[in-house]
C-alpha positions as CSV (number, residue, x, y, z in Angstrom):
1,M,3.3,-10.3,27.5
2,E,1.7,-13.7,27.5
3,K,2.6,-15.8,24.6
4,T,-0.1,-16.8,22.1
5,I,0.4,-20.0,20.2
6,V,-1.9,-20.6,17.2
7,K,-1.8,-24.0,15.6
8,T,-2.3,-24.3,11.8
9,P,-3.1,-27.9,11.0
10,T,-3.6,-27.4,7.3
11,P,-2.0,-25.2,4.6
12,Q,-5.2,-23.2,4.2
13,D,-5.1,-22.4,7.9
14,F,-1.5,-21.3,7.6
15,L,-2.4,-19.1,4.6
16,A,-5.3,-17.6,6.6
17,L,-2.8,-16.4,9.2
18,V,-0.1,-15.1,7.0
19,P,-1.8,-11.7,6.6
20,Q,-1.9,-11.4,10.4
21,L,1.9,-11.9,10.4
22,V,2.6,-9.1,7.9
23,G,-0.3,-6.8,9.0
24,F,-2.1,-6.4,5.7
25,L,-3.5,-8.5,2.8
26,P,-0.5,-9.2,0.5
27,A,-0.8,-8.7,-3.2
28,Q,1.8,-9.1,-5.9
29,S,4.2,-10.1,-3.2
30,V,6.3,-13.0,-1.9
31,V,6.2,-13.4,1.8
32,L,9.0,-15.4,3.5
33,V,7.6,-16.8,6.8
34,A,10.5,-17.7,9.0
35,F,10.6,-20.5,11.6
36,R,12.7,-21.1,14.6
37,G,12.1,-24.8,15.2
38,N,8.4,-25.5,14.8
39,R,7.3,-21.9,15.5
40,T,7.3,-18.8,13.4
41,C,9.7,-16.0,14.3
42,G,9.0,-13.4,11.6
43,A,7.6,-12.7,8.2
44,L,9.3,-10.6,5.4
45,R,7.4,-9.2,2.4
46,F,9.0,-8.5,-0.9
47,N,7.8,-7.5,-4.3
48,L,7.6,-10.3,-6.8
49,A,10.4,-10.5,-9.3
50,D,9.8,-9.2,-12.8
51,P,8.3,-12.0,-14.8
52,D,10.9,-11.3,-17.6
53,A,13.9,-11.6,-15.3
54,G,16.4,-14.1,-16.4
55,P,17.9,-17.0,-14.3
56,Q,20.9,-15.0,-13.2
57,E,18.8,-12.1,-12.0
58,L,16.4,-14.4,-10.2
59,R,19.3,-16.1,-8.4
60,R,20.6,-12.7,-7.4
61,I,17.3,-11.6,-6.0
62,A,16.7,-14.9,-4.2
63,G,20.2,-14.6,-2.7
64,A,19.4,-11.1,-1.4
65,L,16.1,-12.3,0.1
66,L,17.6,-15.3,1.8
67,G,20.5,-13.1,3.1
68,T,17.9,-10.8,4.8
69,L,16.2,-13.9,6.3
70,C,19.5,-15.0,7.7
71,K,19.6,-12.0,9.9
72,I,16.6,-13.2,12.0
73,P,18.1,-14.8,15.1
74,G,17.8,-18.6,15.2
75,V,15.8,-19.0,11.9
76,D,16.2,-22.5,10.5
77,A,13.2,-23.0,8.3
78,L,10.8,-21.1,6.1
79,V,7.7,-21.2,4.0
80,P,7.7,-18.9,1.0
81,V,4.2,-17.7,-0.1
82,A,3.6,-16.0,-3.5
83,Y,0.6,-13.8,-3.9
84,T,-0.3,-13.0,-7.5
85,D,-3.3,-11.9,-9.7
86,E,-2.3,-14.5,-12.3
87,S,-4.2,-17.9,-12.6
88,I,-2.9,-21.3,-11.7
89,G,-4.8,-23.3,-14.3
90,D,-6.1,-26.8,-14.0
91,D,-3.2,-29.0,-15.0
92,P,-2.4,-31.3,-12.0
93,A,0.9,-32.4,-13.7
94,A,2.2,-28.9,-14.2
95,D,5.9,-28.4,-13.4
96,I,6.8,-25.8,-10.8
97,A,8.1,-23.5,-13.6
98,D,4.6,-23.6,-15.2
99,L,2.9,-22.2,-12.1
100,P,2.7,-18.4,-11.5
101,H,6.2,-17.1,-10.7
102,G,7.4,-20.6,-10.6
103,A,10.9,-19.7,-11.8
104,F,11.3,-17.2,-9.0
105,L,10.1,-19.6,-6.4
106,R,12.4,-22.3,-7.7
107,A,15.3,-19.9,-7.3
108,I,14.2,-19.2,-3.7
109,L,13.9,-22.9,-3.0
110,T,17.4,-23.6,-4.5
111,R,19.0,-20.8,-2.5
112,A,17.2,-21.9,0.7
113,D,18.6,-25.4,0.3
114,Q,22.1,-24.1,-0.4
115,S,21.8,-22.0,2.8
116,G,20.8,-24.9,4.9
117,F,17.2,-23.9,5.5
118,L,14.4,-26.4,5.8
119,V,11.6,-25.6,3.5
120,R,8.3,-26.7,5.1
121,D,6.2,-25.8,2.1
122,A,6.0,-23.3,-0.7
123,L,2.6,-21.9,-1.5
124,C,0.9,-19.8,-4.2
125,V,-2.3,-17.7,-3.7
126,A,-3.5,-16.8,-7.1
127,A,-6.6,-15.3,-8.7
128,D,-8.3,-18.7,-9.2
129,G,-7.1,-20.7,-6.1
130,W,-4.2,-21.7,-4.1
131,V,-1.6,-24.5,-4.6
132,S,1.6,-25.8,-3.2
133,Y,4.7,-25.5,-5.4
134,L,6.1,-28.6,-3.9
135,A,5.2,-32.0,-5.3
136,A,2.7,-34.1,-3.4
137,P,4.4,-36.6,-1.1
138,P,4.2,-40.3,-2.0
139,A,2.1,-41.0,1.1
140,T,-0.9,-39.4,-0.6
141,G,-1.0,-42.1,-3.2
142,R,-0.9,-39.5,-6.0
143,P,2.0,-39.2,-8.5
144,R,4.8,-37.0,-7.1
145,S,4.2,-34.5,-9.9
146,A,0.5,-34.0,-9.1
147,R,-0.5,-30.7,-7.7
148,L,-4.1,-30.0,-6.7
149,K,-5.5,-26.5,-7.0
150,H,-7.7,-25.6,-4.0
151,P,-10.4,-23.0,-3.9
152,L,-9.7,-19.6,-2.2
153,S,-12.8,-20.2,-0.1
154,E,-10.8,-22.7,1.9
155,I,-8.7,-19.8,3.1
156,A,-11.6,-17.5,3.7
157,E,-13.6,-20.1,5.6
158,S,-10.7,-21.1,7.9
159,T,-11.5,-20.4,11.6
160,V,-7.9,-20.4,12.7
161,N,-7.9,-16.6,13.3
162,E,-10.3,-17.2,16.2
163,G,-7.2,-18.6,18.1
164,I,-5.8,-15.1,18.2
165,P,-7.0,-13.0,21.2
166,R,-9.4,-10.3,20.0
167,D,-7.2,-7.5,21.3
168,A,-4.2,-8.9,19.4
169,R,-6.0,-9.5,16.1
170,R,-5.3,-6.9,13.4
171,E,-7.8,-5.2,11.2
172,L,-6.4,-5.9,7.8
173,G,-6.5,-3.9,4.6
174,R,-4.5,-3.8,1.4
175,L,-1.0,-2.4,1.4
176,H,-2.1,1.1,0.2
177,T,-4.7,1.2,2.9
178,G,-2.0,1.9,5.4
179,A,-1.0,5.0,3.5
180,E,-4.4,6.6,3.1
181,L,-4.9,10.1,4.5
182,P,-7.8,11.3,6.6
183,R,-10.3,13.7,4.9
184,V,-10.1,17.3,5.9
185,D,-12.6,19.9,4.7
186,L,-11.6,22.8,2.5
187,G,-12.4,25.4,5.2
188,T,-10.1,23.7,7.7
189,R,-7.3,23.5,5.1
190,E,-7.7,27.2,4.3
191,R,-7.6,28.3,7.9
192,F,-4.5,26.0,8.5
193,A,-2.7,27.5,5.5
194,R,-3.3,31.0,6.7
195,R,-2.0,30.2,10.2
196,L,1.1,28.4,8.8
197,A,1.7,31.4,6.5
198,R,1.9,33.7,9.6
199,Y,4.9,31.6,10.8
200,Q,6.4,31.5,7.3
201,R,6.2,35.2,6.8
202,L,8.7,35.6,9.6
203,G,11.4,34.3,7.2
204,P,12.2,34.6,3.5
205,D,9.7,33.6,0.8
206,M,11.5,30.3,0.1
207,G,10.7,29.0,3.6
208,P,12.1,29.1,7.1
209,I,15.8,29.5,7.6
210,P,17.6,27.5,10.3
211,E,18.0,30.6,12.5
212,L,14.3,31.3,12.4
213,I,13.4,27.7,13.2
214,E,15.8,27.9,16.1
215,M,14.3,31.1,17.3
216,V,10.7,29.8,17.1
217,G,11.9,26.5,18.6
218,D,13.2,28.4,21.7
219,M,9.7,29.9,22.2
220,L,7.7,26.7,21.4
221,D,10.1,24.1,22.8
222,P,10.2,21.5,20.0
223,V,10.5,18.6,22.4
224,G,7.5,19.7,24.5
225,T,5.5,20.6,21.5
226,A,6.0,17.2,19.9
227,E,5.3,15.3,23.1
228,T,2.1,17.3,23.8
229,A,0.9,16.7,20.3
230,L,1.7,13.0,20.5
231,G,-0.3,12.7,23.7
232,V,-3.7,14.0,22.4
233,N,-6.2,12.9,19.8
234,P,-4.9,14.5,16.6
235,A,-8.5,15.7,15.8
236,E,-8.4,17.7,19.1
237,L,-5.3,19.8,18.0
238,S,-6.1,23.4,17.4
239,I,-5.3,25.0,14.1
240,D,-2.6,27.0,15.8
241,E,-1.0,24.0,17.5
242,A,-1.0,22.0,14.3
243,A,0.5,24.9,12.3
244,A,3.3,25.5,14.8
245,L,4.1,21.8,14.7
246,L,4.3,21.6,10.9
247,F,6.3,24.8,10.8
248,L,8.9,23.4,13.1
249,M,9.1,20.2,11.0
250,Q,10.2,22.3,8.0
251,G,13.6,22.6,9.6
252,P,15.6,19.4,8.9
253,A,17.2,19.2,12.3
254,T,13.9,19.7,14.2
255,R,12.1,17.3,11.8
256,D,14.6,14.6,12.6
257,Q,14.5,15.3,16.3
258,M,10.7,15.0,16.4
259,M,10.7,11.9,14.2
260,L,13.2,10.1,16.5
261,Q,11.3,11.4,19.6
262,F,8.0,9.9,18.2
263,A,9.8,6.5,17.9
264,F,12.1,6.3,20.9
265,G,10.6,8.7,23.5
266,E,11.0,12.1,25.0
267,A,14.6,11.4,26.3
268,E,15.7,10.9,22.7
269,G,14.0,14.1,21.7
270,H,16.1,16.0,24.3
271,R,19.3,14.3,23.2
272,S,18.6,15.1,19.6
273,L,17.7,18.7,20.4
274,A,21.0,19.1,22.4
275,L,22.9,17.8,19.4
276,N,21.1,20.2,17.0
277,R,21.9,23.2,19.2
278,H,25.5,22.2,19.6
279,Y,26.0,22.1,15.8
280,A,24.0,25.2,15.2
281,Q,26.2,27.1,17.6
282,R,29.3,25.7,15.9
283,Q,27.9,26.8,12.5
284,R,27.5,30.3,13.8
285,E,31.0,30.3,15.2
286,T,32.7,29.0,12.1
287,G,30.5,29.9,9.2
288,L,30.9,26.3,8.0
289,S,28.1,24.0,6.7
290,M,26.7,21.3,9.0
291,D,28.7,18.6,7.3
292,E,31.9,20.7,7.5
293,V,31.3,21.4,11.2
294,V,30.8,17.7,12.0
295,E,33.9,16.7,10.1
296,A,36.0,19.4,11.7
297,D,34.8,18.7,15.3
298,M,35.5,15.0,14.8
299,A,39.0,15.7,13.6
300,A,39.6,18.0,16.5
301,G,38.0,15.6,19.0
302,R,35.3,18.2,19.9
303,A,32.3,16.3,18.7
304,L,29.4,16.2,21.2
305,Q,29.6,12.9,23.1
306,E,26.6,10.7,22.5
307,T,25.7,7.6,24.4
308,S,25.4,4.4,22.4
309,P,23.5,4.1,20.1
310,T,24.1,7.5,18.5
311,T,21.4,9.5,16.8
312,G,22.9,8.6,13.5
313,D,22.7,4.9,14.3
314,L,19.0,5.3,15.1
315,M,18.3,7.2,11.9
316,L,20.0,4.4,9.9
317,G,18.4,1.6,11.9
318,M,21.9,0.4,13.1
319,S,20.7,-0.5,16.6
320,L,19.0,-3.4,18.3
321,D,17.2,-0.9,20.5
322,R,13.6,-1.3,19.4
323,P,11.4,1.8,19.0
324,D,8.0,2.0,20.7
325,P,5.4,0.7,18.2
326,E,2.5,2.4,20.1
327,R,4.2,5.8,20.0
328,I,5.0,5.3,16.3
329,E,1.4,4.5,15.5
330,R,0.3,7.7,17.4
331,G,2.9,9.7,15.5
332,I,1.7,8.2,12.2
333,R,-1.9,9.2,12.9
334,L,-0.7,12.7,13.8
335,L,1.5,13.1,10.7
336,K,-1.2,11.8,8.4
337,L,-3.5,14.6,9.6
338,L,-0.8,17.2,9.2
339,V,-0.2,16.1,5.6
340,A,-3.9,16.1,4.8
341,M,-4.2,19.7,6.2
342,A,-0.9,21.1,4.8
343,P,-0.4,23.1,1.6
344,R,1.3,21.0,-1.0
345,T,4.7,22.7,-0.7
346,A,4.8,22.0,3.1
347,R,4.1,18.3,2.8
348,P,7.6,16.7,2.0
349,A,8.9,17.0,5.6
350,P,6.0,15.1,7.3
351,L,5.8,12.7,4.4
352,C,9.4,11.7,4.9
353,M,8.7,11.4,8.7
354,L,5.8,9.1,7.8
355,A,8.1,7.1,5.5
356,W,10.8,6.6,8.1
357,L,8.4,5.7,10.9
358,S,6.7,3.2,8.6
359,W,10.1,1.7,7.7
360,A,10.9,1.5,11.4
361,L,7.9,-0.7,11.9
362,G,9.0,-2.9,9.0
363,Q,6.5,-1.5,6.5
364,G,9.0,-0.6,3.8
365,S,6.4,-0.8,1.0
366,V,4.1,1.7,2.8
367,A,7.2,3.9,3.3
368,G,7.8,3.9,-0.5
369,I,4.3,5.2,-1.1
370,Y,5.0,8.2,1.1
371,L,8.4,8.8,-0.5
372,D,7.0,8.7,-4.0
373,T,4.5,11.3,-3.0
374,A,7.2,13.5,-1.5
375,V,9.3,13.3,-4.6
376,D,6.3,14.1,-6.8
377,I,6.1,17.4,-4.8
378,D,9.8,18.2,-4.6
379,A,12.0,16.0,-6.8
380,G,15.1,17.3,-5.0
381,Y,14.1,17.0,-1.4
382,P,17.2,15.7,0.3
383,M,15.7,13.4,2.9
384,A,13.3,11.8,0.4
385,L,16.2,11.0,-1.9
386,L,18.3,9.6,1.0
387,L,15.4,7.4,2.3
388,L,14.6,6.2,-1.3
389,Q,18.2,5.1,-1.6
390,M,18.2,3.4,1.8
391,I,14.8,1.8,1.7
392,G,15.0,1.0,-2.1
393,S,18.2,-1.0,-1.4
394,G,16.2,-3.4,0.8
395,H,17.9,-2.2,4.0
396,L,16.0,-3.0,7.1
397,P,16.6,-1.7,10.6
398,E,18.5,-4.0,12.9
399,W,15.8,-4.0,15.5
400,A,13.5,-5.7,12.9
401,F,15.5,-8.9,13.5
402,A,15.3,-8.8,17.3
403,V,12.1,-10.9,17.0
404,P,9.8,-11.0,20.0
405,D,8.3,-14.3,21.1
406,D,4.9,-13.1,22.3
407,A,2.9,-14.6,19.3
408,T,3.8,-17.7,17.3
409,I,2.3,-20.1,14.8
410,V,2.8,-23.8,15.0
411,P,2.1,-25.7,11.7
């Protein structure tokens, strides 16, 4: 892909481009824009620290943020940008601590200096304007403590986004915009529920058992079903196709297979399906649980051999192999429609798939919205609890740090 270089000669131009880097309009966030030399190589969004957090807690959070930044290959500089609905005020002699979230930014700047990063600037976009946390340089002729508040219109009126090719420019919304579901009329939802119930009636009232999922999977081919659904416009799926897809997703093994297939391709779907069938057969032979079978097979040296990275590595993001963003986007559109059509009790599985796929794209905050919805429906849903623990800890997939060079910003 041809590299696009966008120059940002002023701070307001830089601020106009930050949303393009993160893919949405940040709010109540701090974005760490990473640089490799004079060019950006990534942007990480985090929630702002609690305003009541003490110095020790702020240092801990700043250390965790900078530790994550260190994982980006070659990063040597940064610009932290705070987005807040607080006001800056009009005191040009205000200390950094008097500015919105100033104590938090001071902790970030201190930790950045200790870590050897060059801080090119530190900016705040607030309700009443934008400002630099850093003191004005002596060359301006103003006192070093002077900070000028600038109108937000300077950011809005910047023409710097015109330097991004139209086909690479993102349509931006707020963070929650990415998690919104399509509208589905009541009649369609009722027909979908009846068709789904026909599959569910094959098993016990509490939902499909693994053997039933496997039986239906043999007839429907979960890999082919997922690949076919991914290749068409979700709106063109028939009620029967959509119901079969959602039914298969209710089985944890098939759910995970489809999820990884959406991200990494059909070959990964076949590999995951083979692994699922191996362990299902071992469960039938031994009467053990899945965890017990895996442990026993590993101890006996019988575990199914997987090429590197393993399926588990991919699930945990412990691989530099990057998923296919275009496939993930198609999978997200498909899953959003299924969630919008599905009865409430059938939603946790596709919601967790949406959460993992969003996380795989680096959209951990969007993932959290889906997980909160899943837990509201089923507080004990295992995958939701696992993903909440993993994503809530700030863990990011390793491929997020294999930064491509196809688009950069030069300050």
